[in-house]
C-alpha angles and dihedrals in degrees: 000000000000121000124196133208125184115214094174135355113176143070086283091066143324125213132144134179122211125189133191120219089210095082106341097259115159136202131193114221104209123338104224099143129083108278093240090059092050089050091053093047089051091046087239089291117127096154093117097037107115099172151343122235117205121195101195148335104274114117096237087065103037109027095122098040097106092050091050091049092050089055090055101255118147112241119197119208146133116283088239089056094049092051093046093054094039099243100113090109095061112102092215092063110105118198117222131197125213113257092012110114122221138174132236116183108309093342129096112204133195115191119202136184122267132189114251137127090268131033107292139170139195125211135229105199130190131184092190094265104048139024127222126193120206120190126164141154099023135112094211142015116212093195134072124203136212131215096015116162100185126031122196108184136164115246101179107162145341127240090231093057093043093051092047092051091049090050090049092050096245097111129045116230091234090056090049091051091051092051093048091051097046111029136054115257124211089246094054093042090057091048090050094048092047089053090060133079100246096179093119097034113123100178143000119213118201111213140192099016113186114248092226106022102051142063113210095201095049093043092051093047093046095051092044090052093048097046108022088226135126108267128200123190110214095201100133131036114272118244111237 
């Protein structure tokens, strides 16, 4: 069984911890919070942390990477990402390649390409008993996945809210275009989820909601109605 804790899920910082009940191994999915905050959320205990997976180079996903590397933790990322954040010289950096599977502790991980304004990947993660899908900072996913138990997916904005804010003069059209071309909208998230076989899905977690261009209640209700699944909005940091 895989358990999930959200430490941060917004443009201010994204970081999640997953744990397998098989042997207690843990992974961090992105490390976009100050390292001291991650330490506190983990109660200063990294004994079971076997790796850190980084999706891309933006600071709200990789802020604590250097600190984690200095402590000797292996951090898995694209070569482009490592070079962009100036950590390619650290020997604990492990380069990953989209669609090439690798193992970390008790987890098997398949990275895959996503569509953002910089090189970016999502992860399909298995602990041998369950599968977890992690997708963030993309406007589209070209792949579908079978047998997934837990889905963690960005749901940043909705077209309806963006258009209304442009009409009201609160959002510039260029900014709206950038959001549409780099982040997952509610409408596209629903299309993506409906394209998948959700038979084994236990829960869907909506990540990285925009502070101004989203509505947590409406997003949760919309995804629940479209999928019939239990939906959690990871808008605030979880208390541990």
